[in-house]
C-alpha positions as CSV (number, residue, x, y, z in Angstrom):
1,V,6.8,-4.6,8.6
2,Q,5.0,-2.9,11.5
3,L,1.3,-2.3,11.7
4,Q,0.2,-0.1,14.6
5,A,-3.5,-0.2,15.3
6,F,-5.3,2.1,17.7
7,G,-8.6,3.8,18.3
8,G,-10.5,1.1,20.3
9,G,-12.3,1.8,23.4
10,L,-15.6,1.5,25.3
11,V,-18.7,2.9,23.5
12,Q,-22.4,2.6,24.0
13,P,-24.7,0.8,21.6
14,G,-25.5,3.0,18.7
15,G,-22.2,4.9,19.0
16,S,-19.3,5.2,16.7
17,L,-15.5,4.6,16.8
18,R,-12.8,5.0,14.2
19,L,-9.9,2.6,14.2
20,S,-6.6,3.4,12.6
21,C,-3.8,1.2,11.3
22,A,-0.5,2.9,10.5
23,A,1.9,0.9,8.4
24,S,5.7,1.3,8.5
25,E,5.9,1.3,4.7
26,S,3.7,2.4,1.8
27,I,0.4,0.6,1.9
28,F,0.8,0.2,-1.9
29,S,3.5,-2.3,-1.2
30,F,0.7,-4.6,0.0
31,A,-1.9,-6.3,-2.3
32,A,-4.6,-5.6,0.3
33,M,-5.2,-4.4,3.8
34,G,-7.9,-5.3,6.1
35,W,-9.5,-5.5,9.5
36,Y,-10.3,-8.7,11.4
37,R,-11.9,-9.2,14.7
38,Q,-12.0,-11.9,17.3
39,A,-14.5,-12.2,20.1
40,P,-14.0,-14.4,23.1
41,G,-14.4,-18.0,22.3
42,K,-14.8,-17.3,18.6
43,Q,-12.6,-17.6,15.6
44,R,-11.0,-14.5,14.0
45,E,-13.2,-13.2,11.2
46,L,-12.8,-10.8,8.4
47,V,-14.6,-7.5,9.0
48,A,-13.5,-5.4,6.0
49,R,-10.8,-5.4,3.3
50,I,-9.5,-2.9,0.8
51,I,-7.6,-3.9,-2.3
52,S,-4.6,-1.6,-3.0
53,S,-5.1,-1.6,-6.7
54,G,-8.4,0.1,-7.5
55,G,-9.5,0.5,-3.9
56,I,-12.1,-2.2,-4.1
57,T,-13.6,-3.0,-0.7
58,N,-15.5,-5.9,0.7
59,Y,-17.3,-6.3,4.1
60,A,-18.6,-9.0,6.3
61,D,-22.4,-9.2,6.0
62,S,-22.8,-8.3,9.6
63,V,-21.2,-4.9,9.2
64,K,-22.3,-3.8,5.8
65,G,-23.9,-0.4,5.9
66,R,-22.4,0.4,9.3
67,F,-18.7,0.1,8.8
68,T,-16.5,1.8,6.2
69,I,-12.9,1.0,5.4
70,S,-10.8,3.7,3.9
71,R,-7.1,4.7,3.4
72,D,-4.9,7.7,3.5
73,N,-2.0,6.9,1.1
74,A,0.1,9.8,2.2
75,K,0.0,8.6,5.9
76,N,0.3,4.9,5.1
77,T,-2.8,4.4,7.2
78,V,-6.0,2.4,6.8
79,Y,-9.1,3.3,8.8
80,L,-12.2,1.5,9.9
81,Q,-15.1,3.8,10.7
82,M,-17.6,2.0,12.8
83,N,-21.1,3.4,13.2
84,S,-24.3,2.1,14.8
85,L,-22.2,-0.2,17.0
86,K,-23.9,-3.2,18.5
87,S,-22.9,-5.3,21.5
88,E,-22.1,-8.1,19.1
89,D,-19.3,-5.9,17.6
90,T,-17.4,-6.3,20.9
91,A,-14.1,-8.0,20.0
92,V,-10.4,-7.4,19.6
93,Y,-9.8,-5.8,16.2
94,Y,-6.7,-6.6,14.3
95,C,-5.4,-4.9,11.1
96,S,-3.7,-7.0,8.5
97,A,-1.6,-6.4,5.4
98,D,-1.3,-9.0,2.7
99,R,1.9,-8.9,0.7
100,S,0.5,-11.9,-1.3
101,L,-1.9,-14.7,-0.9
102,I,0.5,-16.5,1.3
103,S,2.1,-13.6,3.1
104,R,0.1,-11.7,5.7
105,Y,1.2,-9.4,8.5
106,W,-0.7,-8.6,11.6
107,G,-0.9,-5.6,13.8
108,Q,-1.4,-5.8,17.5
109,G,-5.1,-5.9,18.5
110,T,-7.2,-3.1,19.8
111,Q,-10.1,-3.8,22.1
112,V,-13.6,-2.5,21.1
113,T,-16.2,-2.9,23.7
114,V,-19.8,-2.0,23.0
115,S,-21.8,-1.8,26.2
116,S,-24.2,0.4,28.1
């Protein structure tokens, strides 16, 4: 399984970015897909997650109302739309794909830097 994440970059506070994660197979072959992030000196944390069956989403409290996870089934791609970005959103963002509760794949990280 390959997960290719891209879309990171440098953005000013209050700006927006959209991250994309393209999977090498149907995203419905996974129980869930998500985005995690890891800031320097901190543990990796869940940002947003979407369940394949039903499309249920959940978000970290820190991003609720600002970030939106979505998917394009035909393109086997999951997106993370990030609005109203803050400096504390600066991190390396990783996409993930869960085959099961004990089987998770990771994509390469993409750096998001929020700075003026």
